[in-house]
N, C-alpha and C positions, 0 to 999 in steps of 0.2 A: 797741793800747788799745781801738779801736772794736770789734774782734772779741771781746775779753774782756768788755766791757760788754754786748755783745749776748747772750753766753752767760749772764751774770748775770741779765739781764732775762728771758730765757726760763725760767731756773730759778725765778725768783721767781714768774712767772705760773703755772708748773706747780704750785708749792706752794700758791698761792692757790686754783687750781681744785680741788686735792685737798682743801683745807680746806672749801671750799664743798660739795663732794661729801659729805664726812663729815657735815657739819651737816644737809644736805638729806636724806641717806639716813637719818640718825638720826631726824629729824622725821617722815618718812613711816612709819618702822617703829616709832615709839614708843620710840626709844633716846635717852638723854641725849647731848648733844654731848660730844665727847671732852675729858677733862681733860689737863693737861700730862703727868701721869705715865703716861697711856696711850700716849704716843709713845716711852716708854723700853722697850726690848725686855725688860729684866729685870722690868718691872712687869706684863707681860701673860703669862697662862698659855700655855705652849708657844711663846712668842715670836710669837704670832699676834695682830695688832691686832684690836680689837672689830669692825671693819667687814669682816674677812675670815673670820668664823665661818661655815662652810659647813653647810647643812642637806642631808643626803644622802637621796635617795629610792632605795631599793634595789629590785631587780626582784622581782616577785611570787614567783619561784622561790626566791629567797634570803632575802627579808625575814623569813619565818617559820621559817627553818631554824635549828635550835639546834646548837651545837657538840657533838661527842661527849662525853658525860659522862665516859667513861673517859679520854680524852685530857686533859680538864680536871682530873680527879683526879690524873693523873700529873704535870701541870704544877704543881700546888699545892705550896707550900713545905712541906718536912717536916724534922723533926729526926732525929737518929740513932736515936731510940727508936721511930720510926714503922715499922710493918710493913704492907706492902701486899699484899692478896690481890685487888687490883683490876685488875692488868694481864692481858694475854693474850699475853705475850711467851714465846718459846721459852726453855728453860733455857740459860743462858750456856755451861754445860759441854757442850752439844750441838754447838757450832760447831766444824767441822773446820778450825781456824785454821792449823795447819801446812800442810795440803794446799792451802788457799786461797792462802797466802803463796807456796808453790812454784808454783802455777798462774799466779798474777799475774806473778811474775818471768818465767816462761816466755813468757807472752803479750806482755809488753813487750820481751822479747828477740827474739822471732821473728815476732810479729804485731801490733806496735804500731799500724801505720797502719790496719789493718782495725778494731782495737778503738777507735780514736779518731775514725774517720770516720763519716759518716752510714751508716745501714743501711736495709734494706727494712722496711716497716711490719709485714709478716706475722711477722717475727722471723728470727733467725739460723738459716739453713736446717739446718746440722748439728744444732743444738739441737732444732729442731722434729721432725726425724726421730727423735732419741733419745727425746724425750718421747712421741711417737706409739708407738714400740716398747714402752716401759715400760707405758704405759696399756693397750696390747693384751695384753701378757704378764701383767700383775698384775690389771687390772680388766676385761679382755675388752671394752675400749672401742675403737671404730674400725671403722665399716662401710665397705664398698667395693663398688661396682658390679661390679668385676672379680671379686669373690668371690661374686657372685650376690645381693648385697644390693640393696635398693630405692634406696639412695642412697649417696653417698660422704661420709665425715667428713673434715674438715680440722682440723689443729692449728695454732693461731696463738699467738704469745707476747704477753703483755700486761704492763703495769706493776703487778704485784700482782693477786691474784684479784679485788680490789674493782673494778679497772677492767673486768674481764670482766663483772661484775654490771652496771655502769653502761652498758657498750656494748650488752649484751643488751636493757636497758631502752630505750635510744635507738633500737635497730633495730626493736623490736616495739610500742612504746607511744607514743601521742600524749599531749599534756598533757590531764589530766583522766581518762585511763584508770586502771584499777585493777590493782594487783598483789596477789594473794592470798598471804599468808605464814603460816607457823607463828606462833603467839603464845604465848610471846615469841620473838623472833628477833634476828639479828645487827644491831646498831645501824648498822654501816657500810653494810649493804644497805639498811636503811630510809632512811638519809640520801641514798644514791645515788638511790633512787626519788623521794624528796621533792624533791631538787634538779633532777630532770627534770620536775617538775610532776605526778608520779603521786600517786594516792591509794593508801593501803595498808589492807587489811582482814585482820584476823587470825583464824585458826582455831585453837581450843585444841589443846594438846599432851596426849596421853595417855602412859602409861608406855612404850608401844611405837610412839610416833610420832604424827603428826597424826591427829586425829579424822576419818576418811574420810567418815563420814555427814555431819558438819558441813561438810566440804570441798565435797561435792556440793551441799548445800543453799545454801552461800554462793555457789557458781558460778551456781546457778539464780537467786539473788536479786540478782546483780550483773551486769547486762548490759554494763557497761563493763570487765569483767575480761578481761585479755589474757594474763596470765602467772601461773604458779604458781611461787613461789620457796621452795625447800626446802634444808635442811641435814640430810640423812637420817642421816648417820653422825657420832656424838659431837657432837650439835647444840650450837651456841653460842646461848644461854648455858646450856641445861639439861643438857648432857652426855648426853642420851638418844640412842638409836639406833632408827630406824624398822625394824620387822620386815620380813622378806621378803614376807609376805602383804600387808602394807599397801603396800609398794612396787609390787607387782603391781596392787593395787587403784587406787593413785594413777595409774598409767599408763593403766589402763582408763578411769578418770574423765576424764583429759585427752583421750583419744581420743574418748570419747563426746561431749564438749562442744567438741572441736577447740581445745584450749588448748595453748600451749607451756609446757614445764617448764624452769625454770632450776635445775639441780642444782649446789649449791655443796659441794665436797668437800675443804676444806683440811686436814682431819684424818684422811683416809682411810688414810694410811700409819701411823697412830699407835695401832693396836689392840694392847693389851697383855694382853687376856684375852677369852674368848668366841670365837665362830666368825665368820669372814668372811661378810658378806652382800653379794650382788651389787648393784652400783650400778643406779640406775634407767636410766642411760645405756646400760648393757649390755643392757637389755631393749628398747631403742628400735628399732622395726622400720619406722617411717615418718617419721623425721626430725623429731621434735617435742621432743627433749631437747637443751638446751645445757648443757655440762658445764664447770664452772670449778674450777680448783685452782691450787696455787702451790708454790714452793720455800720459802715463809716458815717452815714448821714443820719441814722436814727439812734445810734448809741454812742460810738466813739470812733473817730478816724484813726487815732493813734494805736488802737488795739490791733488793727490790721487783720480783721476777721471778715472773710467774704464767703461766698458759696456759688456753686455751679449746679444747675439742673440740666441733665443731658441724658440721652439714651444710654442704657447701662453699658453697652459695648464701647461707646465713646468715653463715658466716665471712667471706665476701667483703664483705658489707655492714658487718660489725663492723670490718673493716680500714679501710674508707672513713671510718667514724665515728672511729676511732682516729687517722687521719691529721690530723684537725683538733684533736686533743687534745695529742699529744706526738710526732708523726711516727713515732717508734719507741721501744721500750723500750731502756734503757741497754745498749749493745752490749758493752761490756767485761764487765759482769756476766752477760750472756747467754753469753759465751765462757767465763767462769768456771764457770757451771752446766754447760755442755757438757763441759768437762774433768772436772768432778766426776762426771758421769754415766758417762763413758766410761773414766776412768782410776782411779776408786776402786771399792771394793766397796760399792756403794750399799746392798745388802741388809744387809751387816754394820753399816754406819753406822746404818741405820734400826733394826736390832735393838738397838744401843747406846742410841738415843734411847728406844725402847720400854721398855727396862730402867730408865732414869732415871725415866720417868713412872709406870711400874708401882710403883716404890718410893715415889715422892713421893705419888701418889694414895692408895695403901694407908696410908701414914703419916697423911695428912690424914683419911682415913675413920676410922682407929683413934682418932685424937684427937677427932673429932666424936662418935663413939660414946661415948667416955668423958666428954666435957665438956658435951654438949648435953642438956637435958631431953627426955624421950621425945616430948612433943607436937610438937617441932620435927622436921620431916621433911627429908630430903635425898636426892638421887639418888646412885647408885653406878655411875659410868661404867665402861665397858670399854675406854676409850681417850680420846684427845683431851686437853683441858687444864682442864676446868671441872666444878665441882660446883654444883648448884642447891639452895639452902636455902629452905624455906618455913615461915613462922611461923604459929601458930594464928590464926584470924580475930580473936580478941579482943585480940591484941597490936597496939599502935600501932607500925606498921612505921617511921614517920618518927622517932618517939622512939627506937626501937631503933637505927636507923642513927646518930642523933646521939650516943647513948651509946657506940657502937662508935668513933666519931671521938674522943670524949673519952678512950677507952682507947688512943688512938693506933693504931687499926686501920682500914685503908682497905678497904672492900668496895663493890661496885657495886649500887645499888638496882635492884630488878627492873623498876620502871616505865621505866627507861632503854630496855628492850628491847621495850616494848609498841608495837604498831602504832598504837594511840591513845595519844599521849604524855600525855594528861590522865587516862588510866585509872589507878586505884591498883593496887598490887601488894603482896602479903604476902611476896614472895620477894626474894632477893638472890643474886648470883653470887660464887663463890669460885674463885680460880685457884691451882693447886698447882705449875705448871711453873716459875714465876719465883722464888718464895722459897726460901731454903735450908731444910734439914731443921730447923735450930734455930729459924728464923723460923716454920715451920709449927707446931711444937710450942708455942712461946710465943704465936703469933698465935691459935691455936685456944683456948688457955687464956684469953686475953683475951676472945675471943668467948663462951666459957663463962661468964665472970663477968658479961658483959652479959646473956646469956640468962637466967641465974638471977635477975636483977633483974625480968624480965618474965614468966617462966614458972616455976611452982613444980612 
């Protein structure tokens, strides 16, 4: 009985101290003392009492970082009638599902322990070798001192091409440094730079790629510039391709001002018309180009397997940076990619994807030609996933986008891709890889109805 009474007394004192704390805390902070209903869990939002409301102070790197507008659009609730041209996803019919199912079963039957165990950060060695061979055969990428080159390139596996972008930034840039980009450019790249505390400065795009005169002027005017970030082939969001002459000039400018180039090439395998143009990395003679790509557009975006080809000293530092992020890329998916590369006819598979995107792109372009008034301009890509549409200056772009939403059509506003997020844009991005043919036809018809409200 004495023990029981002691516990009751302790509990009573504790409740008294807690009540005193609530009253004093409320007095100091200008909060009214608690009412009886505030102690009922169901009377408090989220089940959190008034004295537990936390005020968060986020880091400078993250506080001003906005979520990807594309991801937010895709998360938004939609009804069955909504058509989205906002995604950047591969066509579902491009996935080699049967092959992947067969490979997965084989891995679990014969190599489950290796697939489920930790791996090395650099990547699954057989996959690295297979990637290096294809990049050499197809894109003429991969220097070697043994072959008489000035440096040796190394291939590492990363968790999607975007991790390669972030790692390059971490390796070469300090907080407050500047990354020079095409404007507009990939929102994932911009957010990677911003999350690392970098500034971004945009250089305008022309029909054949970045304005090289403006690029050189921007470098001269930006002493904190450390990195040039480019998507030279089927650029996201514009769908444009940088000419051979401009690629040569870009590399010359980088050498002149001792700048590193980050060449992002996720769409390089997706050319469905026109002539192949050498990558900037293939022109690299002194080890200043970091090359990023991935399996997202030719195999599976959800597997998140990408790769980087860079001078071995640079790659070694990227591996160290990656170790603190995710230790290594998903090993099971790396093994799937390896089997795909070595047991499938990769060229035939890519030819199938190119045929899908050729048909879808030409269908969307034909519909745009028919539905949009002449003053509205749009790009005509030779590959990739995107078309860039630009409205006349006198059109209220914000009102246009709202009208598109009212028509149950989702498109991505051009300002999303600006280096300066506060800068306006008269453009928007369309994607043709994800929607069905029927959705492309109906979606562009809706876009045409909106356009004719604003442009006569």
